[in-house]
N, C-alpha and C positions, 0 to 999 in steps of 0.2 A: 478340311477347311472349306469355307464357302467360296473364297476367292484367293488369289495369289497373295501371300503374306509379304509385307514390305521387309526391307533390311533393318535390323535393330542393332544397337550397341548397348553394352553393359559397362562402359568405361567409368561411369559414375556410381556403379554398384547396384543399379536397377535398370530395368529395360526402358530404352528410349528409341525413337526412330532415329536411324542413322542418316543424318542430313549432310554428311561429308560429300565433297564434290568428286570423290574418287569414283571412277567408272567401274571398278571391280567390286563385287559383293564381298561382305566380310568373311564368307565361308570359303572363298575361292583360293586355292593354293595350287601351284606356287604363285606368289605375288610377282608383279613386275619388279625387276631389279632396281634398287635405289642405291646410288653410290655418291654420297655427299662429300666423302673424304678421300676419294680416290683409292679406297681399299678394294681388294678383289672380292667379287661376289662369292658367297658361300657355295660349297660344292652341293649340288642338288641330286647327286646320284642316289637312287633308291628312296628319295624323300616322298612323303605322302602327296598324292595328286588328287584333288577333288574330282569325283566322277561327274560327268555332265548331266545336267537336268534339262528337261524339256517342258514347254508350256502346252498344256492340254486344254482345249475348249470344253467347258463344263456342260453346255446345253446346245442341242441341235437347233433350238429355236430362240430367238432373241427379241428384246424390245428395242425401242428407238434410242435407248441410252448406250448401246454399244454391245461388245462381246466380252464375256467373262472368261478368264483362264485361271488355272491353278498350276503351281509348279510340281513337277513329278520327277522322281528319280528312278529311271528304268533299271539300273544295275542293282538297286536295293529291292525293288518290288515286283519286277517283271519276270522273275523266275527264269525259266528256260528261254524266254523271249528277250533276255537282256542283250543289248547290242554288243556287249563286251564278252559275250560267251558265258558259260556256266562256271561256277567256282570250282577250283581244283579239288576241293574237299567233297564235292557232291558225287556220290557214287550210287545210283539207283540199282536196286537188286531185282532179279527176275522173280524171286520168291519173297513175299512179305506176309506179314500177319494180316494186314488190313489194306484194301484198296479203297480210297475215298474218291468218289466221282463228284466233283463240285467244290470249288474253293470260295464259296460265299461264306458268310459268318458261321452257318451251321457246320459246314465241312471243316472249316479252319478250327473251330472249337473242338470237334472230335480229334483233330490232329494234335492240338495243343495238349489235350489230356493224354492221349496215347504216348506222346513224346515224354511226358513225365512218368510214364509207367514202364518205359523201356520196351515198348511194343513197336515193331517195325511196320512201316506203312509208306505208301506213295499216295500223293494227292494230285489230281489232275483237274483242269478246268478249261472249258471251251473258249473263255474270253482271253483277249491278248494281254490285258492288264487287269489289276484290281479295279474296283469301281471308282470312277472318277468323281461323280457327284450323284446326289439324290438318294432315293429309297429310304431305308430306316434312319431314324435320328434321335432316339431316346432309349435309355436303359433304366430298368426298374431296380429297386434295392436288392431283390433276389439275384438279379443278373450280376451285380457287383459283389455280392457275397460269394457267388460262385467264382468270379474272376479273382477274388482275394485268395482263394485256395491255390490258384495258379500263380500268384504273385504279381498280377497285372492290374489290380483294381485301381490303384492310385493314378496310373497313367490314364485310365479311362475316365474316372470322375473328375479329373482336372482339366479336361479338354474344353468343355463348354459350360454354359450356364446351368443352374439347377432350378427346377420348377417346384415351387411349393405354394403357389397360389393358383386359383382357377377362377375365371370370370365367364359367366354365361349371360348373354343378352338375347332377348327375343323381341322382335318388332320394335327395336329401338329402346327397349326398357330393360333395365338390369333385373335378371332373375336371380343371380347368384354371384357373390364375390367373397371368397373366403380362403382360409388355409386349406391345403389339400396335399395329397401324396404323403401323409404322415404315417409312420409305423415305428415299431420298436427296433428296426434294423439300425445299425450304426450308419448306414448310408441314407440319410434323410432325403426325401424328394425323389423327383424324376430327373435324371442327369442327361444332358444333351450331348451327344456325340454323333457325327455322321457315320454312316455305314462304311464309307471309304476310309475314314480315319481308323475305325476299329479294325478293318481288314489289315491295314498297314501295321498296326500294333501286333497282330497275330503273325504276320509275315516275318517281322523282325524277330519275334520270339522263336519261330520255327528255324530261322537261319542260325540261331544260337544252338540249335540241336542238329545242325547239318542237314536241314531239309529245305527244299525250295519247291514251289508249285510248278508242275509241268503244264505250261500254258499252250493255248490253241490246240488242246488235246481232248479227245473224247473216247469213251469206250464204245466202239462201234458194234461190239459183240461180246457176250460173255455166256458162260454156261457153268453149271455146278455138276461135278462128277465126284460123288463121294467114294466110288470104288474104281480101282484100276482094272485093267484087262484081266489080271490074274486073280481078281477078287479081293485083293488087299485094300485097306482104307487109304485114300489119298490124304497126306498130311495137309495139303493146300488144295482143297477141292474146287475152288473158284478159279476158272481160267478165263482171262479177259484179253481182248485184242484192242490195243490203243492205237489211235490214228492221229497224227499231227496234221491239222488242216492246212498249214502252209507248205509243208514238204510232201505230204501224202504218205510219209513213212509209217509203217505199221510195226508194232512190237507186241510181244506177248508177255503177260505177267500172270503169275499164279499167286493166290492169296487164300487165307483161311476164311476171310469174311469180306464182304463188299458193302460199303455205305453209299446209299444214293442220296446225295445232297445237291441234286441237280435241278432244283426249282419246281415251280408249280406245274409246268408242262412235263415233268419228269419222265424221260424215256425209261429209266430204271423201273419206276412204278408201272408204267404201261407194259413193259416186258413181262412183269410178274402177273399181269392180268388183275391187279387189285383195283376195285372200283373206287372212284373218287366221289363219294356221296355228298349231296347237298344241293344248293341252289345257286344259280347265277342271277344276280340282280340286274335291274336296269339303271343302277346308280353309277354314274360316271363322275369322277373328280377331275377338275383341272388343278394341277399342283404346281405351285410357283415358290421357288426359293429366291428371295430378293429383299432389298431394303425398301421399305414403304414409307411414305409420309401419310399421316392420318390425323383426324381430330377425334378418333375413337377414344373414349376416356381411359381405356385400359390397354393402350398401345405401349408395350406389347406384353400382355400377360397371357399365359396359356389358357385356352378355353374355346368356346364356340359362340358364334353369332348366328341366330336363326331368324328366318323370315317365314311367316305363315304362308306367304304367297310364292316365294322364290326358292326356298330351300335353306341350306345351311352352309356355314364355313367353319373350319377348324383352324385354330391359330396355335403354332408352336414356335416359341422364341428360339432363335439360333445364336451361334457365336457371331461376334463383330457386328452386332446390330441387324443381322439378317433375320428373316421370318420365313418359316414354312407355312404357306397358306393353302389349305385344301378348300376348294370351291365346288359345290355341287352344281353340275351343269344342268340347265333346264332342257326341256324336251326339244326346243328348237335347235339346240346345239348337239344333244345326245342322239336325236333321232337319226340324222344322217350317218352317225357312227354305227348305230344298231343295224342299219341297212347295208353297211359296207361289206366288202369281200372278207375282211379280217373277222368281222363279227359272225360271219357264216362259217368260219373255220372251226371245226369241232373242238380242237384244242383250246382255242381262245374262248369259245362259248363255255367250255367247262371250267377252265382255270382262271379266266379273266386276266388282269394284269395290265401292263402298258399297252396302250393303243398306238401302234406304229404308223398307221396310215390314217391321217385325219387332216382337215384343213382349219382346225380351230386355232386362233392366234392368241397370244398372251393378252392382247388388248381386249379381245372378246371375253376372256375369263375375268380380266379386271373389271370390265363393264358388269358382268354378272355378280361379281363380288360386291360392287357398289350397290346393286339392287338389294342384295341381302343385308349390307351394312346400313342402308338408309335409316335414319337421316345423316349418318356419318359418311365421310368420304375418304377414300385412299387412292394414292397414285404411286407409280414407280419412282424410286429415288436412286436407283443404281441399275446396272445391267443385270439381267437375270443370271443367277447361278445355276438354276435348273428349271426345266419346264416339262411337264408330261401330262398326258391324259390317261387316266386309269379307270378300269372297270372293276367293280367289286364282285367277287365271288365268295361264297361261304361253303367250303368243302373240307371233308376229312376223309382220309384214306380208310377203307374198310379194315385194313390191318397195316401196321407199320413194319411188319417183318414177313419174310417168305416162310412157308410152312416148315422148311428145313432149318430155319434160323441162320442161314448163311448170308442173307441179303436183308438190309435194314434201311428204312427211309427216315430222314430227319429234315426238319425245317419245312420250307414251302412244298417240298416233295410230299409231305405227309398231311399238311393242312394249310389252308388259305382263308383269310378273313379280312375284315375291314380294318382301317387304321384306328378305329376307336379302341382306346385302352393301350395302345403301343405294344400289341401282343406279338407282332411278327418276329422281330429280332429277339424279344425277350422269351418267347416260347422256344425259340430255336436253341438257346443256350441250355434250357432245361432238358430239351430232347438230347442234346449232345452230351451234357454231363451225365444224364441217366444212362445213356447207351454206352458211353466210352469206358466207364469203370467195369461194366459187365463184359464188354468186348475184351478189355485188357485181361481180366481173369480167365476168360475162356480161351483167348489166344495163347496165353502162357501155360495152358493146361492145368490151371488151378481151380477151375469151376466146370461143372457139367453144363455145357452150353444149351442142352435141350431142356434143362430145368430153369436156369437163371435167365437166359435171353428172352423167353416168352414174356417175362415181367415187363420188358421195355414197352411193348406194344399195349399191353393192358394198362399200364400206368399212364403213359403219355397220350394215348388216344382219348382216355377219359378226360384228361386236362384240356385237350384240344376241342372236344365237344363243348365243354363248359365255356371256352373262349368264344365259340360260335354263338352260344346263347347270350352271353353277357355283352360282348361287343356288338352283336347283332341287334339286341334290344335297344342299346343306346343309339346305334346307327339309325334305326327306324324312328326314334324320338327326334333326332336332329334333322333327318331328311324326310320324315313323313312317308316312308315307303310302304306299299301294301304287300310286298313279297313276304310270304309267311316264313317264319323261322323254321328251318329244317329240324325235324326230330331225328337225331342221329345216335341216341343212346342205346337203343336196342339193336345191336348188330344183326341178330338173327331175324328180327322182324322188319328190316328195311324193305319197303315196298319195291318190288321188281321194276315197276314203271318209273321209279325214282333213281335208278342206277345209271348215271352217265347218259341220260336220255336227252338228246338234243331237242326233241320236240317238247319235252318237259321244260327245258331251259327257255325255249321260245315262249311257251305258255306263261311261264313265270314273268317274263319281261312284258308281255302284253298285259298281264293282269295288273302289273305294278305301274303302268303308265299313269293311272290316276292315283296320286299319292294320298295317303291317309293312314288308316289303321292297317296293321299287318303283324302286330305283336300278340302272341297268344296271351290270354288272361293270366295264365300261371304256368311257370316252367319249374319243374323240380330240379334243383341244383344241389350240389354238396353244401351242407350247412343250412339248408332252408329253401323256401320257394321264392321264385322270382316275384317281385312286387307286381300288383295288378296294374297293367299299363293301358287298359281299355280307356280309362278316364284321361290318360295323358296323351296318347296318340289316337285321337278320335277319328272316325271315318270322315274323310274329306269329300268335297264335292268337286265338280269339274272346274269351278271358278276359284275355289279356295282350297288348295291342295293340303296345306300343312296344318292339320288339326284345328279347324276353325272353332270347334266346340270346346276347346281347352281354355280354361281360365288360368291366370297366373297362379292362383292357389293350387290348381290341379297339377300345373307343371312343376311347382315347388314340392308338391307331395310326391310326385314321381321321382324327382331328383333326390329328395331326402331318403326315400325308401331304397332307391337304386344304390346310392353310395353307402348307406348303412349296411346293406347286404353284401356289397361287392368291393368296398374300398380296399380291403387287404388283398383280395384276389387281383385287383388292378395293379398292385405293387409286387405281385409274385410270391408273397409270403403265405397266402392262403391257398394251399395246393395239396390237399390230402390224398394219399394213395391208399387203396383198399388192401385187404389181406392178400398175400401172395407168397411165393417162395422167398421174396426179399423183404416182406413185412409180416412180422409175427402177429398172431391173434392175441398173444398174451397181454399186449398193452392196449388193446382196443376197448376192453371193458374195465372202466375204472370204478365200478361199484364196490363199496367197502365190503370186504369179506369178514363175516363174524364180527361186524362192528369195527374192524380195523381198517385204516386208510391204506391205499396202495403204496408201493415203494416209491413210485413217481407218478404225478398226475398228468404228465404230457403223454398224449396218445401215440401209439405206434402209427407210422405212415404220415406223420406231419412234419413240417419243417422243424429242425432242431432249434430251439430258442438259443439266442446268443447273448447271455448276460455279461456285464462288465465284471471282471475279477482282478485280483492283484496277482501279477505274474512274478514279481520278485520285490525285495525291499525298495528298489528304485524305479519300478515300472508297473503301471496298471495297463490293462488292455481288455480284450474280449476272449471269451472261450474259444471262438473260431481261430484266434491267433495260434492256439496250440493244436489245431486240427488241420493246419495247412501242410503243404508238401505233397509228395507222391501219394496217390490215392490209397488209403487204408481204411479198415473199419476202426472206429473209435470206441473203446470201452471206457465210459465216463462214470467213475465212482463217486457218488455223493456220500461222504463219510461223516457229515456233521462235525462236531468237535472231537470225536473219538473219545469223549469222556465217559459216555454211557456204557454200561456192561453189555447191553444187548447189541448196540451198534458195533462195539469192539469185536464181539463174538462173530457177528456176521461178516464183518470185513475180514477177519482172520480166515473164515471159510472161503471167502472170495479169492484171497491170495493163495490159499492152498490149491484151489481149482486151477489158477493160472500157472502155478508151479508143478502141477501134476504132469509127468511125462506122457501120460496117456490121455490128458485132457485136450479139449478142442484148441486151446491157445497154442500149445506146443505142437500138436499134430498138424495144424494148418499153417505153420510158419512163424509163430511167435511174433517178434516185433516187426518182421518184414510184412506181416499181414494185418497186425493189430497195433493200435496206438493206445496205450493206457494213460488216462488222465484222471488224477484224483483231486477232488475239490474239497477243501477242508475249511471248516468254520473256525479259523484261528489266524494269528498273525505269523508272518514268515519266521521270526526268531523263535517262536514257540515250537516250531517243527525242526529247524535245522541247528539249534544251539547244541553245545556239547553237553549241557546238563538237562536235556529233555528227559521226560518221564521214560522209564525203561520200556513200558508198554508201547509208547510211541516209537521208540527206537527199534523195537521188534517189528513193528509194521513197516517202518522205513526200510529196514534191512530185507524184508520179504518182498518188496516191490520188484517186478521184473525189470530187467535191464532196459533202459530207454524210457521208462515211465516218467510222466511229468506231474508235479504237484503244484496247484495253484490255490490261492487263498481267498476265501469268500468273506471279505471284511467290510462290505457295504452294510447299510442299515437293514435290519430284518425285513422291512416291508418292500425292499427292492434287491435283496441279494440273490445269488444264483440258486440257492436252495428253495427260495420262495418262487422264483421265476419257473423252475422246473417242478415245483410241488413235491420236493423230495421229503421223505419221511425221516425226521430227525431221530426217532426212536430206533429205527431199523437200518437206516441208510437205503440207498438204492443205486442201481446200475442202469444206465441208458446205453444202448447200442446204437451208434450213429453210422449210417452208411457213408461211403466216400463222397456221395453227392449231397451230404448234409441233411438227409431225411432220417427220421427215427425208425429204426428197424425193429427194436424190441426194448422192453424195460423189464426189470426183474428185481427181486430182493437179492442182496449180495450172496446169500447162502442158498439161493434157489436158482442155479444157473443151468439146470437141465434143459429148460426151454430154449435158452440162448444156444446151448450146445447143439440141440436138435435143429435149430434154425440153420446153423452153419453146416451141419452134417448133411443137410438136404441138398445143398448145391455146391459146396466146396469139395475139392479133391485133395 
């Protein structure tokens, strides 16, 4: 929440402000005794007592309208720092499968997934409480699709407003106002939720699994010892020393794996000696969460306001009328920061982030925003919910994993970038979901960790590099920066002078003090080349920094090309992974063989499409509804109507494969490891009735225990078979990973490739 919520009542069947004169809040128990009839008060022994709340100030800096606070419940959210002590059911172990260092969104997301896999873990964090205010504030459709698998999506997307319009103004004129953030996901738009709210959703979920965060705690030391003194293998080779900042008490914990979710300045990453490649820009944002009054025509619609002379602002609508306003600071404000002691600190120079030492006031940032918004005006209409000054760095870790695959980086510890595209929080959940299912299998001894775990770094690093390119290109369009986009694709070819070099960072900042061009003319990205941005962000002069040579037509051309190329990437649904131990090559080449179409036209390594299907005679839903629950591999059989001789023959072969005691399905755990879903082009009564065709009944009887059947009864131009490009003549099988990416596709009677995929990394 942006501010402290008032008391409400539902006594009339809907939410209203509670205007009663009672001094007590509606949720407070026990109530003050009321005895109108002289009857004795009820016995309160053992009755529920509301835990105390505290009001926390949300911003260290305030405007002239006052100080903003939010209500916080320490016993629910502060873990081991609860003033009422730890719960009686919490029993931390000295040996766990995974130690998670950092309880921001990325670390909590790993924890939520591990909890659903029955994997033991401990999670620590240096902060005393979860985040109070600020930082990330929007989630993409792919984020919610992942949350849906954990059963948490509805709580997330119901919190704040949904963004499905974008307005972009430049020099007082409208460049663009249109629908945006549209995809085929069931979760339309960009959904607004603050990072603090999201963390609290995760914390309550972990409490249901008897887990709390160990607060004010850091790993002061760790080491990996694969072998004991006698030469035997350690079952838990990671040994870490944990220290409580308040008590000074140190404890030791052993784990099979360690996850570094400890932020952009990650001590875990530094301990591994992994370079943080990229550039540090001279771009500083003044960030304000507040209610504003304005005559701006699209107050308040998501988008950007750009001034050729003064820079850019980014607008994000928030809950309860609040707005997140990012304002690019001009050199008169940013210059003193660049010269400050913090800016000379190597860690800050490298990773950027919040500027802790500065003299910039909210009023100065508002004044700068008014220069950018000119001729429109804006002013504060409430106390600030959050205020920060932020420096942008664009960096990606050389590797997201240690060479021995025992330590892994997620979230900001692995990559940092600008706000453009809302990638920070959204990339973190893809990191976490990708890593967690692989860690779960390895920790339980069901996968070869040296084969499966390397795919985490290769898959997620490639995505992070593309984020730098896409968000960085748009950042330079809005801000007119001359900082060249870093080329981070070729790991082996990275220039030695560009590796965590403070002098290079200084040169980058000096070079970019004159804003203008800085975007390469062409960047190769998955799915095509970046649009030519030379005409869009033209070389500026000392007097006119922000692309003075660009016309409105050129700006519109850039925007059109940019969103055409990257709209789905900006929503998280365009994120292909290359061939690896977890992505088969069999579904990468969709060229017809001997004139015959493939079994399925969806490529391996891409997001699994999520078409609407009929779940039962009384319910429709989505394919993902049958893929939820504890992480498993999903074998989705597209069986058409089962009326054709050929498709029936091949489906029979598929079922014989699943029922073979020596086949991959049985050997690797059956229904505990695999979820079988059959999609039929028929109506429910045609499958389940007592008088069904004997051939259908034989198929039904041969399905493995726990298999699910759904019905593809939509029109042919939008049904599941068409969405997946399934071959009605032969049928097809899609192998979907636990993180909802396609691992492989095959004809139902040609499962050798699928079997080989699993045999390579499963045990």
